[in-house]
C-alpha positions as CSV (number, residue, x, y, z in Angstrom):
1,X,-11.8,0.3,15.9
2,X,-9.8,3.4,14.0
3,X,-12.2,5.8,12.7
4,X,-9.9,8.0,11.0
5,X,-11.1,10.1,8.0
6,X,-8.8,10.9,5.1
7,X,-10.3,12.9,1.8
8,X,-7.7,13.6,-0.6
9,X,-7.6,14.6,-4.0
10,X,-4.3,14.8,-5.7
11,X,-1.9,13.6,-3.0
12,X,1.3,12.3,-4.4
13,X,1.7,11.8,-8.2
14,X,3.6,8.4,-8.6
15,X,6.0,8.7,-11.6
16,X,5.1,6.9,-15.0
17,X,5.5,3.4,-14.9
18,X,7.2,1.5,-18.2
19,X,5.3,-0.3,-20.4
20,X,3.0,-3.2,-19.7
21,X,5.1,-2.9,-16.4
22,X,3.9,-5.6,-13.5
23,X,2.8,-3.9,-11.1
24,X,2.1,-6.7,-8.4
25,X,5.6,-7.9,-8.2
26,X,7.6,-4.5,-8.9
27,X,6.7,-1.0,-7.1
28,X,6.1,1.8,-9.7
29,X,9.1,4.4,-10.4
30,X,10.4,6.3,-7.2
31,X,12.2,9.6,-7.8
32,X,15.9,9.3,-7.1
33,X,17.3,10.7,-3.8
34,X,20.2,13.0,-5.4
35,X,22.0,14.9,-3.1
36,X,24.2,13.3,-0.5
37,X,24.2,11.7,2.6
38,X,25.3,14.1,5.4
39,X,28.7,12.8,7.1
40,X,28.5,10.9,10.2
41,X,29.1,12.8,13.1
42,X,30.8,11.3,16.2
43,X,30.1,14.2,18.8
44,X,25.9,13.3,17.9
45,X,23.8,13.4,20.8
46,X,22.3,9.8,20.3
47,X,18.7,9.0,20.7
48,X,18.8,5.7,19.2
49,X,22.0,3.5,18.5
50,X,24.4,3.7,15.6
51,X,24.6,0.0,15.2
52,X,22.7,-3.5,16.6
53,X,26.2,-3.7,19.1
54,X,25.3,0.2,20.2
55,X,21.4,0.1,20.1
56,X,20.1,1.9,22.4
57,X,17.2,-0.2,24.6
58,X,13.4,0.7,24.7
59,X,10.4,-0.7,26.4
60,X,6.9,-0.9,24.8
61,X,4.7,0.9,24.0
62,X,7.0,3.5,22.9
63,X,7.2,7.2,21.5
64,X,10.0,8.9,20.5
65,X,12.0,11.3,18.3
66,X,15.4,11.9,16.7
67,X,17.1,12.0,13.3
68,X,19.0,10.2,11.3
69,X,21.3,13.1,10.8
70,X,25.1,12.2,11.3
71,X,25.0,8.7,12.0
72,X,26.5,6.1,9.2
73,X,25.5,3.8,6.7
74,X,25.4,0.3,8.5
75,X,22.3,-1.4,7.0
76,X,19.9,-2.1,4.5
77,X,16.8,-4.1,3.4
78,X,14.9,-4.5,0.3
79,X,11.2,-3.4,0.7
80,X,11.0,-3.3,-2.6
81,X,13.3,-0.5,-3.0
82,X,17.2,-1.4,-1.8
83,X,20.4,0.3,-2.4
84,X,20.4,2.1,0.3
85,X,23.3,4.5,1.3
86,X,21.5,6.5,4.1
87,X,22.0,7.2,7.6
88,X,20.6,4.6,10.3
89,X,19.6,4.3,13.8
90,X,18.9,1.4,15.8
91,X,16.5,0.8,18.6
92,X,16.4,-2.8,20.6
93,X,13.7,-4.1,22.8
94,X,12.5,-7.1,24.3
95,X,8.8,-8.0,24.9
96,X,7.6,-9.4,28.5
97,X,5.0,-11.6,26.2
98,X,3.8,-12.5,22.9
99,X,2.3,-9.6,21.3
100,X,1.5,-8.2,18.0
101,X,2.3,-4.3,17.3
102,X,2.8,-2.0,14.9
103,X,5.6,0.8,14.6
104,X,4.6,4.3,12.8
105,X,6.9,6.7,11.4
106,X,3.5,9.5,11.0
107,X,4.9,12.4,11.3
108,X,8.6,11.6,10.1
109,X,10.0,14.8,7.8
110,X,11.9,12.7,5.4
111,X,11.6,9.7,3.1
112,X,11.7,7.0,5.6
113,X,12.5,3.2,5.3
114,X,11.9,0.9,9.0
115,X,12.5,-3.0,9.5
116,X,13.0,-5.0,12.3
117,X,15.4,-8.5,13.0
118,X,14.9,-10.8,15.4
119,X,18.1,-11.9,17.9
120,X,19.7,-13.9,15.1
121,X,19.4,-10.8,12.8
122,X,16.9,-12.3,10.7
123,X,14.6,-10.1,9.0
124,X,11.4,-10.0,10.4
125,X,9.4,-7.3,8.7
126,X,10.1,-4.1,6.5
127,X,8.4,-0.9,5.1
128,X,9.4,1.4,2.8
129,X,6.7,3.7,1.6
130,X,3.4,3.4,3.6
131,X,1.9,7.3,3.2
132,X,1.8,9.2,0.3
133,X,4.6,11.4,1.6
134,X,7.0,8.3,1.6
135,X,7.2,7.8,5.3
136,X,7.1,4.1,6.3
137,X,4.5,1.8,8.6
138,X,5.1,-1.8,10.0
139,X,1.7,-3.5,10.6
140,X,0.5,-6.4,12.5
141,X,4.0,-7.8,13.4
142,X,3.8,-11.1,15.7
143,X,6.8,-10.5,18.5
144,X,7.7,-13.7,20.5
145,X,8.0,-13.1,24.4
146,X,11.2,-13.0,26.1
147,X,12.8,-12.5,22.4
148,X,15.2,-9.5,21.8
149,X,14.5,-7.6,18.4
150,X,16.1,-4.7,17.0
151,X,14.1,-1.9,15.2
152,X,16.2,0.2,12.5
153,X,15.6,3.5,11.2
154,X,16.8,3.9,7.9
155,X,16.5,5.9,4.6
156,X,15.5,5.6,0.7
157,X,18.4,6.6,-1.3
158,X,20.5,8.8,0.7
159,X,17.5,10.1,2.4
160,X,18.2,11.8,6.6
161,X,16.2,13.5,8.9
162,X,14.0,13.9,11.7
163,X,11.5,11.4,12.4
164,X,9.0,10.3,14.8
165,X,8.3,7.0,16.0
166,X,5.5,5.5,17.7
167,X,5.3,1.3,19.0
168,X,2.1,0.1,20.1
169,X,-0.2,-3.1,20.1
170,X,-1.9,-4.0,17.0
171,X,-5.4,-3.4,16.6
172,X,-7.0,-5.3,14.2
173,X,-9.4,-4.1,11.7
174,X,-12.9,-5.8,10.9
175,X,-14.8,-4.3,8.2
176,X,-18.6,-4.4,8.4
177,X,-19.8,-5.9,4.4
178,X,-23.0,-4.8,3.6
179,X,-25.5,-7.1,2.4
180,X,-25.8,-5.8,-0.8
181,X,-22.2,-5.0,-1.4
182,X,-21.4,-6.5,-5.3
183,X,-19.0,-9.4,-4.5
184,X,-15.6,-8.9,-6.5
185,X,-15.3,-12.6,-7.1
186,X,-12.0,-13.3,-7.7
187,X,-10.5,-16.4,-6.5
188,X,-8.4,-16.6,-3.0
189,X,-4.8,-16.3,-4.1
190,X,-2.6,-19.5,-3.2
191,X,1.0,-20.4,-3.3
192,X,1.6,-20.8,-7.4
193,X,-1.5,-18.7,-8.1
194,X,-1.8,-16.7,-11.6
195,X,-3.5,-13.6,-11.3
196,X,-5.5,-13.4,-14.3
197,X,-8.8,-12.1,-13.0
198,X,-9.4,-7.8,-13.2
199,X,-5.2,-8.2,-13.9
200,X,-5.6,-5.0,-16.3
201,X,-1.8,-4.1,-17.8
202,X,-0.3,-6.5,-15.3
203,X,1.1,-10.2,-16.2
204,X,0.9,-12.3,-19.2
205,X,-2.9,-14.3,-19.0
206,X,-3.8,-15.0,-22.6
207,X,-7.1,-13.2,-22.2
208,X,-8.6,-9.9,-24.2
209,X,-7.0,-7.1,-22.4
210,X,-10.5,-5.5,-22.3
211,X,-12.2,-7.8,-20.0
212,X,-9.2,-7.8,-18.1
213,X,-10.8,-5.0,-16.4
214,X,-13.5,-5.6,-14.2
215,X,-16.4,-2.9,-14.4
216,X,-17.6,-0.8,-11.8
217,X,-21.4,-0.5,-12.4
218,X,-23.8,2.2,-10.7
219,X,-27.0,1.5,-10.0
220,X,-30.4,3.2,-10.9
221,X,-29.1,6.1,-9.1
222,X,-25.0,5.7,-10.0
223,X,-24.0,4.3,-6.8
224,X,-22.3,1.3,-5.9
225,X,-20.6,-0.5,-2.8
226,X,-18.2,-3.2,-3.9
227,X,-16.8,-5.9,-1.7
228,X,-13.2,-7.0,-2.9
229,X,-10.5,-9.2,-2.0
230,X,-7.1,-8.9,-2.2
231,X,-3.9,-10.2,-0.4
232,X,-0.8,-11.7,-1.1
233,X,0.9,-14.9,-2.5
234,X,4.2,-16.6,-3.9
235,X,3.4,-16.8,-7.8
236,X,4.9,-20.1,-9.5
237,X,8.1,-18.8,-10.2
238,X,8.9,-17.7,-6.5
239,X,9.4,-14.5,-5.0
240,X,6.7,-12.4,-3.2
241,X,3.4,-10.8,-5.1
242,X,0.8,-9.0,-4.5
243,X,-3.3,-9.6,-5.5
244,X,-3.7,-6.4,-7.6
245,X,-7.6,-5.5,-9.3
246,X,-7.8,-2.9,-12.2
247,X,-11.2,-1.4,-13.0
248,X,-13.0,0.5,-15.7
249,X,-15.9,3.0,-14.4
250,X,-18.1,5.0,-16.9
251,X,-18.6,8.5,-15.3
252,X,-22.0,9.9,-14.7
253,X,-24.0,13.2,-15.9
254,X,-22.7,15.3,-12.7
255,X,-18.7,15.0,-14.3
256,X,-17.9,14.1,-10.9
257,X,-17.0,10.9,-8.9
258,X,-16.5,10.1,-5.8
259,X,-14.6,6.8,-4.8
260,X,-14.1,6.1,-1.3
261,X,-11.8,3.1,0.0
262,X,-11.3,1.1,3.0
263,X,-9.6,-2.1,3.6
264,X,-8.5,-4.4,7.1
265,X,-4.8,-3.8,5.8
266,X,-3.5,-0.5,4.1
267,X,-4.4,-0.6,0.7
268,X,-3.8,1.9,-2.2
269,X,-6.5,3.0,-4.8
270,X,-5.0,4.2,-7.9
271,X,-6.2,6.6,-11.1
272,X,-4.6,5.5,-13.9
273,X,-4.3,7.2,-17.2
274,X,-3.6,7.4,-20.2
275,X,-5.2,4.2,-20.6
276,X,-3.2,2.5,-22.6
277,X,-0.5,0.0,-21.0
278,X,2.5,0.9,-23.0
279,X,2.0,4.7,-21.0
280,X,-0.3,4.2,-18.5
281,X,0.7,6.0,-15.1
282,X,-0.5,6.9,-11.8
283,X,-2.7,10.1,-12.0
284,X,-3.4,10.4,-7.9
285,X,-4.0,8.2,-5.4
286,X,-5.0,7.7,-1.6
287,X,-4.2,4.8,0.7
288,X,-7.1,3.8,2.7
289,X,-7.3,1.7,5.9
290,X,-6.6,-0.3,8.0
291,X,-10.5,1.2,8.8
292,X,-9.6,4.0,7.8
293,X,-11.6,5.4,4.7
294,X,-10.2,7.7,1.9
295,X,-11.9,9.0,-0.4
296,X,-10.9,10.1,-4.1
297,X,-12.4,13.1,-6.4
298,X,-12.2,12.2,-10.5
299,X,-13.8,15.3,-12.3
300,X,-14.0,14.2,-16.2
301,X,-16.7,14.5,-19.0
302,X,-20.0,12.6,-18.5
303,X,-20.1,9.3,-20.3
304,X,-15.9,9.1,-20.7
305,X,-14.2,6.0,-19.6
306,X,-11.6,5.7,-16.3
307,X,-9.4,3.1,-15.1
308,X,-9.2,2.4,-11.4
309,X,-6.5,0.2,-9.2
310,X,-6.4,-1.5,-6.2
311,X,-3.7,-3.8,-4.2
312,X,-1.5,-3.8,-0.7
313,X,0.5,-0.9,0.2
314,X,3.4,-3.7,0.5
315,X,4.2,-6.8,-1.3
316,X,4.6,-8.8,1.3
317,X,2.1,-9.4,4.1
318,X,0.8,-11.4,7.4
319,X,-2.3,-12.8,5.7
320,X,-3.5,-14.9,2.2
321,X,-6.3,-12.1,1.3
322,X,-8.3,-10.0,3.2
323,X,-11.4,-7.7,2.8
324,X,-11.8,-4.0,1.1
325,X,-14.7,-1.9,0.3
326,X,-15.1,0.5,-2.8
327,X,-18.1,2.7,-2.1
328,X,-18.8,4.9,-5.5
329,X,-21.2,7.6,-6.4
330,X,-21.3,9.7,-9.4
331,X,-21.3,6.8,-11.6
332,X,-23.8,6.5,-15.2
333,X,-26.7,4.6,-14.2
334,X,-27.5,1.7,-15.2
335,X,-29.4,-1.6,-14.4
336,X,-28.9,-3.3,-10.7
337,X,-25.7,-5.1,-10.4
338,X,-26.0,-7.8,-8.8
339,X,-22.4,-9.8,-10.0
340,X,-19.5,-9.2,-11.6
341,X,-19.3,-8.2,-15.4
342,X,-16.9,-8.4,-18.2
343,X,-16.5,-5.3,-19.8
344,X,-17.7,-6.3,-23.2
345,X,-21.1,-7.6,-21.6
346,X,-21.0,-4.6,-20.2
347,X,-20.8,-2.3,-23.7
348,X,-23.9,-4.1,-24.7
349,X,-26.1,-2.5,-22.0
350,X,-25.6,0.1,-23.1
351,X,-26.2,-0.3,-27.0
């Protein structure tokens, strides 16, 4: 089990979201890479191939590094951003037996995008942004033994630069859910699902907005362990969507709220503001999981409301639903909570 611990304040300020934005099927706006892609350099010493036909053969597991500077732009995939004109490099590998892998670009020095094709050039997996610095990672990618695959290392927009890449066997994460954790209560997403449960500013469900924010209530000590479920599904209109959860929390007397997230799959925790669907933006964010807790600190006036959001870092995933945990300290102390409440019912508790 992985036990990496990350304690983060403001990592990346993701640009403002459009009015009533749907974060389930669309990513927040992302800065455009304005600089021109470096010109191709035929004399460059190649650590990866310039095309699939010239892909460099590697064996698994693999650790390597290189640069995309000096290569041509040959490929692109949307996950969710497309229109890349960045140079790309290609590796190829053939696992001897069936294996589930992860491809980690941690330590790369530019805005990466990576994807895997099978021997027929069908897209197997794709990721643009995994880490807060826009570096990519693929998790839980099943591979068939004896089948040839191609890994393309690309960039967002025209981004190019030095990269590191590690391909290892994927280690599943299993969270220990405390018996007293408060359950989210949302139905499991399925094909044709309409996410009307704690969906905040996303979607067009016919519900009162204030009840689209699920309250996170502190017990007598202002603490809460919350057991959430997230995942991916195909909405009635088709396409791909992720289950996103919107919350509201009340700051306790200290004026400092600590929120720790961990999850079976990589999951974002956002603080949102201002608290208006027409102007809401991401104030700060941390990625948690798999089995890698991350902590966000929020400082605000005691008694004030805070909007929080959770959702997978990718828009498509390998499973329908998965577990995540939120651990909060510094909430407004209140009654011991054992079930979900609407915001309307919560307000009545504090009158």
